C-alpha positions as CSV (number, residue, x, y, z in Angstrom):
1,M,-17.6,4.1,-80.9
2,L,-15.8,4.0,-77.7
3,E,-16.6,1.2,-75.5
4,A,-16.5,1.9,-71.9
5,F,-15.3,-0.8,-69.7
6,A,-16.9,-0.6,-66.4
7,Q,-14.5,-1.4,-63.7
8,T,-16.2,-3.3,-60.9
9,A,-15.1,-2.2,-57.5
10,Q,-13.5,-5.0,-55.8
11,P,-14.1,-4.9,-52.1
12,Q,-10.8,-4.5,-50.3
13,T,-10.5,-7.0,-47.5
14,M,-9.6,-5.1,-44.4
15,Q,-8.2,-7.4,-41.9
16,Q,-9.6,-7.1,-38.4
17,A,-6.9,-6.3,-35.9
18,N,-6.7,-8.7,-33.0
19,P,-7.7,-7.0,-29.8
20,I,-4.7,-8.5,-28.0
21,Q,-2.4,-6.9,-30.5
22,L,-4.0,-3.6,-29.9
23,F,-3.7,-3.6,-26.1
24,L,-0.4,-5.5,-25.8
25,P,1.8,-2.3,-26.0
26,F,-0.4,-0.5,-23.5
27,V,-0.2,-3.5,-21.1
28,L,3.6,-3.8,-21.5
29,F,4.0,-0.1,-20.9
30,L,1.9,-0.3,-17.7
31,G,3.9,-3.4,-16.5
32,I,7.3,-1.7,-17.1
33,F,6.0,1.5,-15.4
34,Y,4.9,-0.5,-12.4
35,F,8.1,-2.4,-11.9
36,M,10.4,0.5,-12.6
37,V,8.6,3.4,-10.8
38,I,5.7,2.4,-8.6
39,R,7.0,-0.7,-6.9
40,P,10.4,0.8,-5.8
41,E,8.7,3.9,-4.5
42,M,6.3,1.7,-2.4
43,R,9.3,-0.1,-1.0
44,N,11.1,3.1,0.0
45,Q,7.9,4.4,1.6
46,K,7.5,1.2,3.6
47,K,11.1,1.5,4.8
48,K,10.5,5.1,5.9
49,Q,7.4,4.1,7.8
50,D,9.2,1.2,9.6
51,T,12.1,3.5,10.5
52,H,9.7,6.1,11.9
53,K,7.7,3.5,13.8
54,N,10.9,2.1,15.4
55,M,12.0,5.6,16.3
56,L,8.6,6.3,18.0
57,S,8.7,3.1,20.0
58,S,12.2,3.8,21.2
59,L,11.5,7.3,22.5
60,A,12.4,7.7,26.2
61,K,12.7,10.5,28.8
62,N,15.2,13.2,27.9
63,D,15.3,12.5,24.2
64,E,15.3,15.8,22.2
65,V,12.8,15.7,19.3
66,I,11.3,17.8,16.6
67,T,7.6,17.7,16.0
68,T,5.9,17.8,12.6
69,S,4.9,21.5,13.3
70,G,8.6,22.4,14.0
71,I,8.5,22.5,17.8
72,H,11.8,21.5,19.4
73,G,11.5,20.0,22.8
74,T,12.6,17.4,25.3
75,V,10.6,14.3,26.1
76,M,9.5,14.3,29.8
77,N,7.1,11.4,29.8
78,V,6.1,8.7,27.3
79,K,2.5,7.3,27.4
80,D,0.8,4.8,25.1
81,Q,-0.5,7.3,22.6
82,T,0.9,10.6,23.8
83,I,4.1,12.2,24.9
84,I,4.7,15.0,27.4
85,L,7.1,17.4,25.7
86,K,9.0,20.2,27.6
87,I,9.5,23.1,25.2
88,D,10.7,25.7,27.6
89,D,11.2,26.3,31.4
90,D,7.9,25.5,33.0
91,V,6.2,24.9,29.6
92,K,5.0,21.4,28.9
93,I,2.7,20.2,26.2
94,E,1.1,16.8,25.5
95,I,1.1,15.7,21.9
96,Q,0.4,12.5,19.9
97,K,3.3,10.2,19.3
98,E,2.7,10.4,15.6
99,A,3.4,14.2,15.7
100,I,7.1,13.5,16.3
101,A,8.9,14.0,13.0
102,S,12.5,13.3,14.0
103,L,14.8,12.5,16.8
104,K,17.3,15.4,17.3
105,K,19.4,13.9,20.1
106,K,19.2,10.6,21.9
107,R,19.2,10.8,25.7
108,E,22.5,10.6,27.5
109,K,23.1,7.2,29.1
110,E,23.6,7.5,32.8
């Protein structure tokens, strides 16, 4: 007669993974992404904002500018929040300072 040997199933001990080890690669990836991509871009954007702010504060009469909507004109008067812009003979408009996109030509010194 054949004897059957019953094999008893031995429980395999599965080791619990440490939560820190699970999230460490993700945290490292986010850290590298922040320092390599996000932070330099924030710095560049801050420089552009500062340059634009300085340009707006230095605007004076007879500066030629381009607005954000593409209108080319000459500054006739600078107020606190607005600028009077001459865009053609006898055509003047009043716009917000922030609407000035770039300085085309600085006024000629007299």
